[in-house]
Structure formats: C-alpha cells, structure tokens
N, C-alpha and C positions, 0 to 999 in steps of 0.2 A: 807237360806240353799239351796244349788243346788244339792248335792249328799250325800247319806248316804249308806254305805256298812257295813253290819254286817258279820264278818267272824268267822270261828272256829279255826283260827290261829292268832298269833301275826303278824301284818303287818308291824308295824314300831317300832324299838326300839331305834331310834335316830332321830335327826332332818331330815326332808324331805321336798321336794318341792311339792306343791299341783299339782294335775294332770292338764294337759293342754287340756284335752279333756274328754268327759263323761267316767266315770268308766265302765269297762266291767266285766262281771261275770266270775269266774273261779270255779274250783272244791271246793275251800275253802270258797266261797261266800254263806252265809246262807240267806241273804236278801239284795236286792239292790233297792234303790229308787232314781229316778232322779228329782222328784219334778217338773215335767214339764207338768202335766195334763192340766193346763190352766183353767179348770172348773170342776164342779161336786164335789161329796163328797167322791170318792175313790182314794186312793194313791196306784199306781200300783207297785207291786214287780217284778223286772226284773231278779231275781237271777237264776231261773230255778232249784232251790234247791229241792232235794228229799223232799216230803211231802208238797211242796208249790204249788202254790204261797201263800204268806201271805200278802194280801192287807191290807192297813191301812184305817182308816176313817179320813176324813177331817172335822174338827169341826169349825164352824164359831161363832164368837161372841167376847166378851170382849170390852175394852175401851182403845185405839181405836179398832174398829171392826177388826178382823183378822181371819185367815190369809189373807194377801193381795197377790193375784196372780200377779207375775211379769214376764215379758218375758226376763228380764235381766239375763244373766248368764256369767260366766267367760270365756266361750269358743268362743262366737261370739258377742261381745259387739257392739251395734249400739250407738255410742257416740253422745248424743244429749244434748244441753244446757238446764238445768233446773234451771230457775231462781226464786228467792223468789219474789212472787207478793203479799204477804199478807200485813197486816198493818205494820207499821214501827217496832213494837216490837212483837215478837212472839216465840213460841216453835217449833223447827225443825220438830218434828213428830206429832204436834197437829192436822193437817188437810191437806189432799191432795190438797184442793183448794188453799192453800198458795203457791203452786208451779206451774210454767208455763206449765209443762207437765201434770198437774192434778194427779201427783203421788209423794210421798215422795221420795226423790233422792235415787237411788240405786247404786251399784258399777260401773256401766258403764256410769253414768251421769257426765257431765261437769257442776258442781255446781257453780252458780253465785248469790252472795248476793249483790244486788244493793245498791246505794247511800241511805244513812240515814235509814238504817234498823239495828235492834238490834235483833239478833237471839240467842237463848239459847238452848243447848242440856242438858236435865235434867235426874235425876234419874239414872237408869241403862240403858238408851237408847244409841244407837249408831247412829251417823251420817255417811252416807256413800257417796262415790263419787269417780270418776276416777281422776278428778281435782277439785280444789277449788279456786274461785276468790272472794275476799272480797274487795268491792269498798272502796275508800277513803271516810271517814265519816260514815262507817258502822262498826259493830262489831259482832263477833261471840264468844259466851262464852260457855264453857264446864264445867258443874258442876261436883263436886266431885262424882265419881262413873260412870259417863257418859264417852263416847268416841267418837272420830272422827276417821274414818278409810278412808284414801285417797290411792287408789291403782293406781297410774300412771304407765303405762307400761315402 
C-alpha cells in the first residue's frame, strides 16, 4: 500500500484512475498516510485535520515477517531486474533471498524467472511486477485464490 486517505465525504462513486502523484490533504481529509517512513514504529498522519494528527503504530511480526519496508512506489519507479535465484522449485513470497535484489518483487521490478525454475504463487498471496519474463523451460503457477499483477506502463 502506498497511500491511504480517510475522508468525511464520498470521493468516488464510479470507476476512477489511481492518482499519478502522492495524495494531498484537503478540508475533507480526516487522515492521510503515505507509508514512506522507511523505518521506525510510527506511521505519520499528513492530514492536518482538526483534532489530529492521528499517528499509527507499525507492528512487525508474522510469517513471513512484516511489514516489509520498500522504497517502491507508483510515482517514481526505478525499474531494476529482479531475477529468481532460489532453488529450481519454490514459492514466490517464501523468502527475500530467492530474488537477486534481496527483496520479493514489487510493482516497479522487471521480474525474470530464469531457465529450469518452477515458481508458484500460493494461498491469497499476490505476485507483483512491472514486467514478467519466464524463460523457456521454466514455469509459473498461480494457485486458486492467489494473483499475479503486472503493471507495465
């Protein structure tokens, strides 16, 4: 998640295009979070709303451990190749060490699954990337309930 705005009005009543830059607060914004703190345990509220700010707590834990802080965002992507370097068979989100950038692919990554690899996205997980290349002799499986989201501009 890159942006979250809570408002005291209905913002969208039909299909809309996502913003192309960070959201800014207005008089109807009750809370605004950019999720770009980078570290620490406090989520900053940028709304400027009366009675605010309303900071949030960032909790770490779970399996896999999270949240994972990423510098990826939809506004200024640095497109880098992120190749599968794990063993031949593996789960997309199982471990950051399976990927050449040391991070599970995000929406800005040029994802590459090299020869003789068999990758699966399981459960309710989502695989992300800007582009996806699956080499000849490799396969990508998406289990029921999982998703793959490729957002090539």
